[in-house]
C-alpha positions in Angstrom: 108.6 90.9 80.7 107.5 94.1 82.3 106.6 96.9 80.0 110.0 99.0 79.6 108.3 102.1 81.3 107.4 100.0 84.3 110.7 98.2 84.9 112.1 100.6 87.6 108.6 100.6 89.2 108.5 96.8 89.2 112.1 96.8 91.1 110.9 99.3 93.7 107.8 97.2 94.1 109.8 93.9 94.6 112.0 95.6 97.2 108.9 96.8 99.1 107.5 93.2 98.9 110.7 91.9 100.5 110.9 94.6 103.1 107.2 93.7 104.1 107.9 90.0 104.1 110.8 90.7 106.6 108.7 92.7 108.8 106.1 90.0 108.7 108.5 87.4 109.7 109.8 89.7 112.5 106.3 90.1 113.8 106.0 86.3 113.8 103.4 86.1 111.0 101.9 82.4 110.4 104.3 80.2 108.4 101.6 79.6 105.9 101.2 83.4 105.2 104.7 83.8 104.9 105.2 81.0 102.5 102.5 82.5 100.4 104.2 85.8 100.3 107.5 84.2 99.5 105.8 82.3 96.7 104.7 85.6 95.1 108.1 87.2 95.8 109.8 84.1 93.9 107.4 84.7 90.9 107.9 88.5 90.5 111.3 88.2 88.9 110.3 85.5 86.7 107.5 87.6 85.4 110.0 90.4 84.8 112.1 88.1 82.7 109.3 86.4 80.4 109.3 87.2 76.6 105.6 88.0 76.6 104.2 91.1 78.4 103.5 90.2 82.0 103.0 93.9 83.3 99.2 93.3 84.2 99.9 89.8 85.8 102.7 91.5 88.0 100.4 94.1 89.1 97.8 91.5 89.8 100.1 89.6 92.0 100.8 92.6 94.0 97.1 93.2 94.3 96.8 89.6 95.9 99.4 90.4 98.3 97.6 93.4 99.5 94.6 91.0 100.3 97.0 88.9 102.3 98.3 91.8 104.2 97.5 95.6 103.9 101.4 96.3 104.3 102.0 95.4 100.8 100.0 98.4 99.6 103.3 100.2 99.4 104.6 97.7 96.9 101.4 98.3 94.8 101.8 102.2 95.1 105.4 101.9 94.0 104.5 99.8 90.9 101.9 102.5 90.1 104.7 105.1 90.1 104.9 106.5 93.7 108.6 105.9 94.9 108.4 108.1 97.9 110.1 106.4 100.8 107.9 106.1 104.1 108.7 108.4 106.9 
């Protein structure tokens, strides 16, 4: 599970992950990179539904994505509570 106070943040972050993954696909990112990103995107909802607290692990996965591509920084910012949409 995600801490109840972070659930909305987690959903905003997941949305940002999927948007960035789509952008990477349009920009023809290497298949291996996209596969790695999609592996994390698949994992995030599972972390949200686990019985034990996976809030820190969820954030860690977002940090790993930022290391793959800086465009995922927005997902991390959203998880940290910044829900502002980009201009």
